[in-house]
Rosetta silent file (secondary structure, phi, psi, omega in degrees, C-alpha in Angstrom):
SEQUENCE: MSTEVIPIEKPKRNYNVLFGLTLLALLVLLWILLSVATTSFATGNNIANLLRQGSMIAIMAVGQTFVIITGGIDLSVGAVVGFATVVVAMMINAGFPIWVAILVTLLVGVAIGMFHGFGIVKMGLPPFIITLATLTSLRGIGLLMTNGNSININSDSFTAFSRNSFIGIPNLFWMVILVGIPAYVFLHHSRWGRYLFSVGSNAEASRLSGVNVQRTIYMAYTLSGLCAAFVGVLLAARIGIGNPTQAEGWELQAIASSVIGGTSLFGAVGSVHGPLLGAFILATINNGANLLNVNSFWQRIITGALIIIIVYFDGLRRRGK
SCORE:     score description
SCORE:     0.000 S_00000001
   1 L     0.000  127.014 -174.837    0.002   -0.021   -0.009 S_00000001
   2 L   -82.690  147.902  177.189    1.528    3.359   -1.080 S_00000001
   3 L  -118.207  130.367 -175.449    1.775    6.335    1.164 S_00000001
   4 L   -67.791  135.460  175.184    1.677    9.871   -0.209 S_00000001
   5 L   -83.604  129.593  174.437    4.882   11.860    0.359 S_00000001
   6 L  -120.416   89.796 -169.332    4.443   15.290    1.910 S_00000001
   7 L   -83.894   -6.786 -174.833    7.916   16.794    1.686 S_00000001
   8 L   -80.604  102.998  177.438    7.053   20.362    2.703 S_00000001
   9 L   -91.599  153.842 -176.240    8.373   20.599    6.236 S_00000001
  10 H   -54.412  -41.005  177.473    7.694   23.391    8.632 S_00000001
  11 H   -61.851  -36.160  178.150   11.265   24.703    8.619 S_00000001
  12 H   -64.769  -42.232 -177.918   11.182   25.033    4.808 S_00000001
  13 H   -63.529  -45.443  179.821    7.887   26.953    5.031 S_00000001
  14 H   -62.470  -38.348  178.998    9.315   29.259    7.747 S_00000001
  15 H   -61.964  -47.499 -176.875   12.468   29.779    5.634 S_00000001
  16 H   -62.602  -40.046  177.958   10.373   30.752    2.608 S_00000001
  17 H   -67.120  -44.459  179.969    8.340   33.285    4.660 S_00000001
  18 H   -67.414  -37.993  177.560   11.408   34.803    6.280 S_00000001
  19 H   -67.971  -39.895  179.321   13.222   35.030    2.902 S_00000001
  20 H   -61.138  -44.073  178.322   10.101   36.565    1.328 S_00000001
  21 H   -66.870  -33.200  175.844   10.002   39.297    3.979 S_00000001
  22 H   -65.498  -44.579  176.882   13.659   39.951    3.463 S_00000001
  23 H   -63.040  -38.720  176.054   13.131   40.395   -0.254 S_00000001
  24 H   -63.039  -41.793  177.945   10.165   42.694    0.355 S_00000001
  25 H   -63.125  -39.732  177.909   12.292   44.807    2.712 S_00000001
  26 H   -65.284  -42.709 -179.113   15.036   45.005    0.063 S_00000001
  27 H   -62.373  -46.153  179.271   12.511   46.096   -2.585 S_00000001
  28 H   -60.819  -42.135 -177.029   11.063   48.798   -0.281 S_00000001
  29 H   -64.240  -41.639  178.187   14.606   49.985    0.593 S_00000001
  30 H   -60.773  -42.603 -178.778   15.491   50.221   -3.098 S_00000001
  31 H   -65.938  -40.026 -179.933   12.395   52.282   -3.817 S_00000001
  32 H   -63.859  -51.274 -178.023   13.157   54.652   -0.885 S_00000001
  33 H   -59.756  -42.770  178.635   16.800   55.092   -1.932 S_00000001
  34 H   -68.975  -33.334  177.508   15.876   55.743   -5.571 S_00000001
  35 H   -63.265  -37.248 -179.627   13.143   58.138   -4.535 S_00000001
  36 H   -78.154  -39.261 -174.405   15.761   60.163   -2.670 S_00000001
  37 H   -73.427  -27.417  179.853   18.496   59.807   -5.323 S_00000001
  38 L  -146.370  138.228 -177.094   16.380   61.003   -8.292 S_00000001
  39 L   -75.651  -13.064 -175.788   13.160   63.030   -8.438 S_00000001
  40 L   -92.148   -5.010 -177.662   11.918   61.150  -11.517 S_00000001
  41 L   -74.463  -44.425 -173.370   11.706   57.746   -9.888 S_00000001
  42 L   -86.768   25.837  175.783    8.667   58.228   -7.649 S_00000001
  43 L   -90.340  156.107 -175.574    6.494   59.647  -10.415 S_00000001
  44 H   -60.787  -42.081 -179.575    3.317   57.978  -11.531 S_00000001
  45 H   -66.198  -40.629 -179.215    4.515   57.407  -15.088 S_00000001
  46 H   -69.550  -41.838  178.785    7.789   55.844  -14.011 S_00000001
  47 H   -62.531  -43.539  177.195    6.226   53.579  -11.378 S_00000001
  48 H   -62.114  -41.991  177.310    3.675   52.375  -13.980 S_00000001
  49 H   -62.273  -40.571  178.485    6.476   51.790  -16.462 S_00000001
  50 H   -64.709  -42.507  178.250    8.439   49.826  -13.808 S_00000001
  51 H   -63.390  -39.921  179.152    5.423   47.631  -13.049 S_00000001
  52 H   -66.525  -41.306 -179.599    4.936   46.904  -16.725 S_00000001
  53 H   -62.857  -41.044 -176.615    8.615   46.061  -17.142 S_00000001
  54 H   -80.121  -25.148 -171.670    8.650   43.658  -14.222 S_00000001
  55 H   -60.812  -45.240 -175.126    5.268   42.023  -14.803 S_00000001
  56 H   -72.050  -37.144  173.988    6.095   39.893  -17.791 S_00000001
  57 H   -66.960  -35.116 -179.057    9.418   38.606  -16.324 S_00000001
  58 H   -63.848  -42.518  178.103    7.571   37.883  -13.100 S_00000001
  59 H   -63.676  -41.103  178.172    5.013   35.648  -14.839 S_00000001
  60 H   -64.646  -37.547  179.647    7.791   33.839  -16.681 S_00000001
  61 H   -63.404  -31.613  177.160    9.641   33.431  -13.393 S_00000001
  62 H   -66.368  -49.965  178.277    6.622   31.648  -11.840 S_00000001
  63 H   -59.660  -42.200  176.837    6.560   29.102  -14.612 S_00000001
  64 H   -59.630  -38.903 -178.903   10.336   28.703  -14.412 S_00000001
  65 H   -61.564  -40.572  175.723   10.043   28.116  -10.686 S_00000001
  66 H   -56.686  -41.478 -179.624    7.805   25.081  -11.135 S_00000001
  67 H   -70.613  -44.978 -177.912   10.494   23.492  -13.282 S_00000001
  68 H   -63.217  -36.837  177.633   13.438   24.388  -11.038 S_00000001
  69 H   -58.892  -28.863  178.990   11.710   22.971   -8.015 S_00000001
  70 L   -82.884   -3.002 -178.894   11.693   19.614   -9.728 S_00000001
  71 L    93.770   10.700 -179.292   15.437   19.852  -10.268 S_00000001
  72 L  -106.806 -164.536 -179.673   15.107   20.866  -13.949 S_00000001
  73 L  -158.073  146.262  176.306   15.623   24.024  -16.045 S_00000001
  74 L  -126.425  102.117 -179.729   13.750   25.576  -18.982 S_00000001
  75 L   -88.041    0.633 -172.073   15.960   27.543  -21.323 S_00000001
  76 L   -94.688   -7.326 -166.558   13.320   27.883  -24.009 S_00000001
  77 H   -62.506  -33.637  179.141   10.912   30.333  -22.345 S_00000001
  78 H   -64.057  -43.701  179.107   12.313   33.440  -24.065 S_00000001
  79 H   -65.791  -38.006  176.137   11.984   31.735  -27.467 S_00000001
  80 H   -62.419  -39.764  178.044    8.420   30.609  -26.585 S_00000001
  81 H   -59.380  -55.447  178.499    7.529   34.220  -25.812 S_00000001
  82 H   -55.904  -45.299 -179.370    8.831   35.395  -29.188 S_00000001
  83 H   -67.434  -33.617  179.336    7.160   32.575  -31.079 S_00000001
  84 H   -64.860  -36.312  177.699    3.879   33.239  -29.215 S_00000001
  85 H   -61.341  -36.506 -177.210    3.929   36.898  -30.433 S_00000001
  86 H   -71.235  -43.846 -179.576    4.116   35.584  -33.974 S_00000001
  87 H   -61.673  -51.399 -175.389    1.227   33.119  -33.543 S_00000001
  88 H   -66.619  -35.218 -179.652   -1.147   35.536  -31.919 S_00000001
  89 H   -68.948  -42.314 -178.656   -0.281   38.329  -34.411 S_00000001
  90 H   -65.955  -39.392 -179.822   -0.808   36.097  -37.475 S_00000001
  91 H   -67.828  -44.430 -179.065   -4.151   34.807  -36.173 S_00000001
  92 H   -64.270  -40.591  175.972   -5.481   38.214  -35.311 S_00000001
  93 H   -65.166  -28.235  177.213   -4.409   39.602  -38.710 S_00000001
  94 L   -78.701   -3.522  174.269   -6.079   36.625  -40.351 S_00000001
  95 L    97.706    7.791  175.789   -9.382   37.707  -38.862 S_00000001
  96 L   -71.727  145.963  174.283   -9.793   35.265  -36.016 S_00000001
  97 L   -56.509  145.059 -173.343  -11.569   36.553  -32.915 S_00000001
  98 H   -58.441  -38.560 -177.855   -9.054   37.828  -30.324 S_00000001
  99 H   -67.399  -32.137  177.242  -10.102   35.236  -27.749 S_00000001
 100 H   -69.477  -42.583  179.842   -9.572   32.411  -30.265 S_00000001
 101 H   -61.822  -42.394  179.644   -6.103   33.777  -31.148 S_00000001
 102 H   -66.002  -45.692 -178.437   -5.172   33.946  -27.471 S_00000001
 103 H   -61.567  -43.040  179.271   -6.506   30.483  -26.700 S_00000001
 104 H   -64.034  -42.823 -178.890   -4.634   28.912  -29.616 S_00000001
 105 H   -62.777  -41.288  176.831   -1.440   30.677  -28.591 S_00000001
 106 H   -63.208  -37.688  177.116   -1.757   29.366  -25.061 S_00000001
 107 H   -66.201  -34.432  174.834   -2.332   25.904  -26.377 S_00000001
 108 H   -62.720  -41.374  175.428    0.879   26.187  -28.444 S_00000001
 109 H   -59.137  -43.579  178.386    2.680   26.961  -25.183 S_00000001
 110 H   -60.929  -44.259  179.994    1.106   23.931  -23.547 S_00000001
 111 H   -63.497  -39.629  178.496    2.196   21.730  -26.472 S_00000001
 112 H   -65.828  -38.895  176.087    5.768   22.944  -26.279 S_00000001
 113 H   -63.061  -41.205  178.101    5.871   22.219  -22.545 S_00000001
 114 H   -66.102  -35.317  173.894    4.474   18.712  -23.123 S_00000001
 115 H   -60.288  -41.898  178.361    7.157   18.157  -25.797 S_00000001
 116 H   -62.032  -43.708  177.486    9.779   19.051  -23.249 S_00000001
 117 H   -60.052  -41.382  178.111    8.208   16.573  -20.787 S_00000001
 118 H   -62.256  -45.981 -179.471    8.241   13.901  -23.505 S_00000001
 119 H   -62.292  -35.962 -179.410   11.884   14.533  -24.274 S_00000001
 120 H   -78.272  -44.716 -172.700   12.891   14.280  -20.636 S_00000001
 121 H   -81.303  -48.087 -172.747   10.650   11.366  -19.599 S_00000001
 122 L   -92.253  -31.707 -173.808   10.476    9.198  -22.724 S_00000001
 123 L   -98.794  -15.313  178.766   13.659   10.104  -24.595 S_00000001
 124 L    73.370   22.591 -179.349   15.864   10.468  -21.529 S_00000001
 125 L   -81.445  142.131  173.339   17.235   13.808  -22.584 S_00000001
 126 L   -60.938  141.885 -179.162   18.602   16.214  -19.971 S_00000001
 127 H   -55.365  -38.763 -177.514   16.276   19.270  -19.433 S_00000001
 128 H   -59.302  -44.343 -174.933   19.195   21.601  -20.398 S_00000001
 129 H   -71.650  -48.547 -177.093   19.571   19.901  -23.793 S_00000001
 130 H   -65.071  -40.978 -178.279   15.895   19.526  -24.824 S_00000001
 131 H   -77.364  -25.096  172.945   14.995   23.091  -23.827 S_00000001
 132 H   -68.488  -41.128  176.293   18.139   24.466  -25.477 S_00000001
 133 H   -62.671  -38.793  176.509   17.226   22.736  -28.676 S_00000001
 134 H   -67.835  -37.434  176.130   13.768   24.247  -28.506 S_00000001
 135 H   -51.595  -54.202 -173.740   15.255   27.707  -27.904 S_00000001
 136 H   -73.404  -36.505 -176.565   17.188   27.625  -31.142 S_00000001
 137 H   -70.953  -40.538 -175.540   14.539   25.760  -33.162 S_00000001
 138 H   -67.162  -36.710  174.264   11.633   28.032  -32.255 S_00000001
 139 H   -57.918  -46.219 -177.646   13.609   31.149  -33.300 S_00000001
 140 H   -69.122  -38.827  177.359   14.235   29.533  -36.654 S_00000001
 141 H   -64.478  -38.494 -179.432   10.649   28.364  -37.158 S_00000001
 142 H   -64.760  -42.367  178.573    9.366   31.813  -36.276 S_00000001
 143 H   -64.551  -35.847  175.103   11.722   33.432  -38.732 S_00000001
 144 H   -66.682  -38.320  178.731   10.618   31.066  -41.433 S_00000001
 145 H   -65.669  -32.465 -174.578    6.937   31.823  -40.725 S_00000001
 146 H  -105.856    1.703 -173.429    7.558   35.566  -40.960 S_00000001
 147 L    56.504   28.748  178.467   10.293   35.577  -43.585 S_00000001
 148 L    78.386   11.837 -178.215   12.397   37.366  -41.093 S_00000001
 149 L  -109.843  162.422  171.197   10.000   40.317  -40.832 S_00000001
 150 L   -83.499  151.215  179.549    7.888   41.734  -38.042 S_00000001
 151 E  -110.116  114.630  176.443    4.073   41.427  -38.178 S_00000001
 152 E   -77.398  126.834 -177.631    2.192   44.557  -37.321 S_00000001
 153 L   -84.617  124.266 -170.036   -0.945   43.765  -35.386 S_00000001
 154 L   -99.941   32.154  177.228   -3.978   45.531  -36.915 S_00000001
 155 L  -124.008  107.934  178.730   -6.263   45.346  -33.874 S_00000001
 156 H   -65.275  -34.675 -178.736   -6.426   48.408  -31.629 S_00000001
 157 H   -68.129  -28.796  178.868   -8.629   46.637  -29.086 S_00000001
 158 H   -74.508  -45.685 -176.979   -6.025   43.963  -28.629 S_00000001
 159 H   -75.592  -24.104 -176.394   -3.049   46.327  -28.148 S_00000001
 160 H   -67.681  -27.971 -173.810   -4.974   48.850  -25.973 S_00000001
 161 H   -57.731  -49.024 -173.454   -5.317   46.350  -23.130 S_00000001
 162 H   -72.389  -15.726 -177.773   -1.629   46.341  -22.150 S_00000001
 163 H   -96.578   -9.814 -175.980   -1.395   50.165  -22.236 S_00000001
 164 L   -97.679  172.905 -178.587   -4.381   50.827  -20.022 S_00000001
 165 E  -133.732  159.497  173.824   -4.878   50.724  -16.267 S_00000001
 166 E  -125.201  121.805 -176.399   -7.492   49.740  -13.725 S_00000001
 167 L    52.452   37.749  173.651   -7.912   51.857  -10.593 S_00000001
 168 L    87.817   -4.892 -177.592   -4.508   53.436  -11.362 S_00000001
 169 E  -108.478  125.377  179.787   -2.695   50.072  -11.637 S_00000001
 170 E   -51.231  140.338 -178.323   -1.384   48.917  -15.023 S_00000001
 171 H   -63.595  -25.232  179.752   -3.321   46.006  -16.491 S_00000001
 172 H   -67.688  -34.936  177.511   -0.094   44.042  -17.010 S_00000001
 173 H   -69.084  -33.319  173.027    0.406   44.095  -13.219 S_00000001
 174 H   -62.848  -28.546  177.420   -3.119   42.767  -12.728 S_00000001
 175 H   -67.599  -33.973  175.459   -2.056   39.834  -14.891 S_00000001
 176 H   -61.359  -43.816  178.570    0.652   39.072  -12.366 S_00000001
 177 H   -66.987  -39.130 -179.573   -1.967   38.828   -9.647 S_00000001
 178 H   -61.749  -36.244  176.779   -4.196   36.741  -11.955 S_00000001
 179 H   -82.645  -38.233 -171.753   -1.355   34.267  -12.324 S_00000001
 180 H   -70.335  -37.286 -179.616    0.205   34.523   -8.912 S_00000001
 181 H   -62.489  -57.102  178.128   -2.834   33.700   -6.767 S_00000001
 182 H   -62.138  -31.327  176.268   -3.710   30.369   -8.416 S_00000001
 183 H   -65.844  -38.107  176.812   -0.028   29.558   -8.698 S_00000001
 184 H   -64.378  -46.000 -179.271    0.399   30.057   -4.962 S_00000001
 185 H   -61.080  -44.169 -178.012   -2.606   27.899   -4.194 S_00000001
 186 H   -60.672  -49.620 -172.758   -1.379   25.239   -6.619 S_00000001
 187 H   -75.672  -38.345 -171.299    2.198   25.123   -5.300 S_00000001
 188 H  -105.048  -14.096 -175.058    1.610   25.486   -1.553 S_00000001
 189 L  -136.156   29.953  173.682   -1.876   24.098   -0.933 S_00000001
 190 L  -137.987  158.057  178.465   -2.405   21.221   -3.372 S_00000001
 191 H   -66.935  -28.508  179.061   -1.041   17.710   -3.633 S_00000001
 192 H   -67.121  -36.733  175.386    0.287   18.463   -7.080 S_00000001
 193 H   -64.253  -39.763  176.768    2.458   21.197   -5.596 S_00000001
 194 H   -64.476  -33.654  174.199    3.716   18.768   -2.997 S_00000001
 195 H   -61.557  -40.619  178.705    4.607   16.359   -5.783 S_00000001
 196 H   -57.460  -49.672 -179.621    6.806   18.997   -7.417 S_00000001
 197 H   -62.192  -42.014 -178.704    8.775   19.421   -4.188 S_00000001
 198 H   -62.920  -43.571  178.026    8.921   15.650   -3.699 S_00000001
 199 H   -63.057  -40.617  178.341   10.289   14.955   -7.182 S_00000001
 200 H   -68.942  -28.656  178.382   12.892   17.682   -6.743 S_00000001
 201 H   -76.475  -47.985  178.598   13.996   16.271   -3.419 S_00000001
 202 L  -162.726   99.944 -172.409   14.290   12.664   -4.511 S_00000001
 203 H   -62.719  -41.493 -178.048   12.632   11.424   -7.633 S_00000001
 204 H   -65.425  -44.782 -179.283   13.241    7.700   -6.976 S_00000001
 205 H   -65.675  -33.735  176.198   11.933    7.862   -3.371 S_00000001
 206 H   -64.700  -41.678  177.743    8.879    9.734   -4.689 S_00000001
 207 H   -59.743  -45.368 -178.622    8.212    7.008   -7.227 S_00000001
 208 H   -67.116  -25.109  179.937    8.460    4.309   -4.597 S_00000001
 209 L   -90.997    6.426  174.720    6.041    6.303   -2.387 S_00000001
 210 L   101.495    1.309  178.310    3.376    6.388   -5.050 S_00000001
 211 L   -82.447  132.788  175.536    4.043    9.740   -6.806 S_00000001
 212 L   -78.657   92.045 -175.382    3.715    9.652  -10.601 S_00000001
 213 H   -60.598  -48.944 -176.267    7.085   11.182  -11.281 S_00000001
 214 H   -60.895  -41.259  177.378    6.652   11.284  -15.052 S_00000001
 215 H   -65.627  -37.574  179.996    3.298   13.037  -14.866 S_00000001
 216 H   -65.151  -39.152 -179.741    4.710   15.576  -12.400 S_00000001
 217 H   -70.820  -37.550  174.839    7.587   16.430  -14.791 S_00000001
 218 H   -58.138  -45.503 -175.061    5.109   16.810  -17.666 S_00000001
 219 H   -63.692  -41.050 -175.293    3.005   19.114  -15.492 S_00000001
 220 H   -64.608  -48.583 -176.215    5.971   21.353  -14.484 S_00000001
 221 H   -71.764  -32.130  176.213    7.175   21.910  -18.065 S_00000001
 222 H   -65.348  -42.637  177.987    3.632   22.350  -19.349 S_00000001
 223 H   -64.060  -35.681 -179.134    2.993   25.087  -16.812 S_00000001
 224 H   -67.893  -43.457  177.964    6.278   26.762  -17.735 S_00000001
 225 H   -65.967  -37.379  178.726    5.334   26.715  -21.460 S_00000001
 226 H   -64.038  -47.726  178.416    1.837   28.037  -20.624 S_00000001
 227 H   -60.685  -42.841 -178.243    3.263   30.981  -18.607 S_00000001
 228 H   -64.657  -41.748  178.987    5.750   31.797  -21.396 S_00000001
 229 H   -69.028  -35.112  174.736    3.007   31.743  -24.072 S_00000001
 230 H   -61.352  -43.916  177.279    0.807   33.985  -21.897 S_00000001
 231 H   -61.690  -35.364  177.190    3.674   36.459  -21.636 S_00000001
 232 H   -60.912  -40.697  177.612    4.045   36.292  -25.427 S_00000001
 233 H   -63.735  -43.303 -178.886    0.415   37.392  -25.749 S_00000001
 234 H   -66.292  -40.652 -179.431    0.987   40.285  -23.298 S_00000001
 235 H   -64.288  -44.534  179.090    4.176   41.315  -25.107 S_00000001
 236 H   -59.926  -40.483  179.550    2.469   41.277  -28.473 S_00000001
 237 H   -68.483  -33.261 -177.261   -0.308   43.479  -27.059 S_00000001
 238 H   -75.809  -39.473 -177.329    2.219   45.890  -25.531 S_00000001
 239 H   -96.609  -12.974  176.208    4.474   46.390  -28.577 S_00000001
 240 L    73.169   17.552  177.142    1.846   45.801  -31.238 S_00000001
 241 E  -141.974  162.036  170.684    3.946   43.392  -33.353 S_00000001
 242 E  -110.850  123.890 -179.920    4.762   39.774  -33.669 S_00000001
 243 L  -150.748  119.927 -175.842    8.489   39.002  -33.945 S_00000001
 244 L   -62.480  -14.597  179.647   10.283   35.717  -33.181 S_00000001
 245 L   -89.981   -5.825  178.331   13.434   37.576  -32.005 S_00000001
 246 L   -64.077  157.860  177.734   11.545   39.357  -29.251 S_00000001
 247 L    62.819   27.025  179.101   12.318   38.374  -25.605 S_00000001
 248 L   -69.856  127.313 -177.710   15.861   37.307  -26.479 S_00000001
 249 L    87.188   -4.807 -178.738   17.664   36.671  -23.169 S_00000001
 250 H   -66.017  -26.191  177.124   14.481   36.766  -21.151 S_00000001
 251 H   -60.535  -36.008  178.478   14.984   33.149  -20.107 S_00000001
 252 H   -71.320  -34.764  177.532   18.061   34.250  -18.146 S_00000001
 253 H   -69.814  -36.969  175.453   16.131   37.019  -16.501 S_00000001
 254 H   -63.042  -45.533  177.050   13.390   34.538  -15.519 S_00000001
 255 H   -60.032  -48.970 -177.077   15.957   32.134  -14.048 S_00000001
 256 H   -62.017  -40.342  176.861   17.664   35.003  -12.218 S_00000001
 257 H   -62.507  -40.772  179.742   14.368   36.292  -10.802 S_00000001
 258 H   -67.099  -43.003 -178.224   13.508   32.809   -9.562 S_00000001
 259 H   -66.329  -46.946  177.845   16.919   32.239   -8.021 S_00000001
 260 H   -63.326  -28.096  174.726   17.014   35.687   -6.369 S_00000001
 261 L   -73.368   -3.144  174.634   13.503   34.850   -5.113 S_00000001
 262 L   104.679    1.531  178.267   14.911   31.931   -3.142 S_00000001
 263 L   -73.621  128.498 -178.145   14.319   29.038   -5.516 S_00000001
 264 L   -83.065  129.797  176.813   17.133   26.490   -5.147 S_00000001
 265 L   -69.231  -10.113  176.060   18.858   25.349   -8.307 S_00000001
 266 L   -85.849   -5.076  179.403   19.328   22.018   -6.470 S_00000001
 267 L    89.927  164.688  170.649   15.561   21.538   -6.477 S_00000001
 268 L    75.645   -0.356 -179.798   12.901   21.018   -3.764 S_00000001
 269 L  -133.681  128.866  179.102   13.013   24.603   -2.461 S_00000001
 270 L   168.228  171.179 -179.675   10.973   27.507   -3.794 S_00000001
 271 L  -152.343  179.285  176.240    7.836   29.619   -3.577 S_00000001
 272 L   -95.206  -39.882 -178.523    5.648   31.792   -5.738 S_00000001
 273 H   -67.126  -32.879 -175.485    6.059   35.130   -3.930 S_00000001
 274 H   -62.616  -54.352  177.414    9.858   34.933   -3.980 S_00000001
 275 H   -58.501  -35.480  176.638   10.288   34.924   -7.807 S_00000001
 276 H   -61.128  -46.052  178.910    7.660   37.636   -8.129 S_00000001
 277 H   -65.945  -39.652 -178.023    9.609   39.878   -5.699 S_00000001
 278 H   -61.875  -37.191 -179.180   12.837   38.859   -7.432 S_00000001
 279 H   -66.907  -40.328 -178.313   11.509   40.017  -10.801 S_00000001
 280 H   -79.450  -23.173  169.033   10.509   43.410   -9.465 S_00000001
 281 H   -64.671  -48.653  178.019   13.835   43.794   -7.640 S_00000001
 282 H   -62.564  -42.147  177.928   15.633   43.321  -10.956 S_00000001
 283 H   -63.305  -36.011  176.190   13.215   45.677  -12.701 S_00000001
 284 H   -66.056  -44.291  176.779   13.821   48.274  -10.031 S_00000001
 285 H   -58.554  -45.950 -179.566   17.605   47.933  -10.339 S_00000001
 286 H   -66.236  -42.465  178.758   17.394   48.320  -14.102 S_00000001
 287 H   -66.779  -43.687  179.346   14.983   51.230  -13.939 S_00000001
 288 H   -63.376  -40.506  177.642   16.949   53.021  -11.276 S_00000001
 289 H   -62.710  -37.384  178.663   20.218   52.510  -13.094 S_00000001
 290 H   -70.051  -37.787  179.168   18.765   54.018  -16.255 S_00000001
 291 H   -68.899  -30.819 -179.289   17.433   57.060  -14.334 S_00000001
 292 L   -90.931    4.646  179.198   20.840   57.565  -12.684 S_00000001
 293 L    58.787   37.168  176.121   22.583   57.152  -16.049 S_00000001
 294 L   -81.225  139.235  178.854   24.557   54.163  -14.718 S_00000001
 295 L   -54.124  131.842 -177.652   26.306   52.116  -17.464 S_00000001
 296 H   -62.952  -21.004  175.736   23.992   49.258  -18.439 S_00000001
 297 H   -63.237  -32.999  178.356   26.864   46.847  -18.044 S_00000001
 298 H   -65.130  -31.519  176.716   26.740   47.411  -14.240 S_00000001
 299 H   -57.746  -41.333 -178.346   23.137   46.188  -14.278 S_00000001
 300 H   -73.594  -37.285  177.833   24.313   42.775  -15.476 S_00000001
 301 H   -63.370  -44.096  179.444   27.180   42.738  -12.981 S_00000001
 302 H   -62.485  -42.623 -179.681   24.810   43.504  -10.082 S_00000001
 303 H   -61.963  -46.757  178.276   22.390   40.770  -11.235 S_00000001
 304 H   -59.433  -41.528  179.333   25.249   38.240  -11.496 S_00000001
 305 H   -66.940  -36.451  177.412   26.539   39.161   -8.069 S_00000001
 306 H   -62.575  -43.105 -176.549   23.090   38.732   -6.526 S_00000001
 307 H   -64.006  -44.218  179.202   22.742   35.281   -8.050 S_00000001
 308 H   -59.900  -45.913 -177.158   26.205   34.200   -6.804 S_00000001
 309 H   -65.581  -40.963 -178.834   25.519   35.421   -3.258 S_00000001
 310 H   -70.513  -41.386  175.098   22.065   33.790   -3.014 S_00000001
 311 H   -65.360  -35.796  178.090   23.200   30.458   -4.449 S_00000001
 312 H   -62.925  -47.527 -178.793   26.178   30.477   -2.126 S_00000001
 313 H   -70.096  -28.466  172.933   23.984   30.996    0.960 S_00000001
 314 H   -65.071  -38.928  175.595   21.546   28.385   -0.355 S_00000001
 315 H   -62.818  -43.072  179.431   24.491   25.912   -0.460 S_00000001
 316 H   -63.257  -42.304  178.404   25.361   26.838    3.112 S_00000001
 317 H   -61.987  -39.579  179.588   21.777   26.337    4.188 S_00000001
 318 H   -68.163  -39.989  178.144   21.643   22.906    2.578 S_00000001
 319 H   -68.270  -23.195 -174.851   24.929   21.808    4.202 S_00000001
 320 L   -86.987   -2.200 -178.647   23.665   23.090    7.509 S_00000001
 321 L   -59.120    0.000    0.000   20.574   20.795    7.504 S_00000001
């Protein structure tokens, strides 16, 4: 008789809460310092722009977190975003209703995620390899579909959504909330979320305890593909074009946001609120650096340093168990 594994221990939950509060304090501190350092930071237009900048990376980081918790990695999410902009743009310009174009684009993201799960589970390919192959292939497929050109979206009702606000808050930030709340419930208050942690902790022990490891891996990569495709729809709405080269390098930003948010690259440790905060910390650093006319190269150096520090302390925490 199998017994369900429940790997989320109280110390881990307390660690996630404490780390989340630390990240929130860091974000508030950055906002205060930048408000003092430059008069243009705390303006309505700049804050709205910052929220829009961080929102799409935040949603990608949530999907990436599901994968990293299982001990995997998804390098394809940036390419999925770019490819999704092409799919939704072509369908809207072909006369399909907007909701149909969005639904089909999301299903394309689901299919890509399931393909990654198939490559890992059935073909035995490392996650790094299968998602790297998808990264390069999707860029090429998208360029073939568009003949290397951008597709201008001819629907004002579609593009207007990302530029508008509700009660003073940009619509793109509301999409973070739309994704974040169910993602939190899924990861921290459902058995499927517990399975993700279990597989990341010890896949073989999870299998012996009755967890369907293969299905869990499929689920993680499918959710990652879905989040990336959703971001592709939002990006297409924001810039008004479909272009397969869009979102180049965003996969690294999503991984960085997740890691800065406390997700362990060793697997089995992570949250939803952490990567969301991590994404907006990076967005704040980039936004503040631009306002202060700091060389953009320093932004990359700061991001890299944050990743090294957090991964180092995560290693110390693991060895101290």
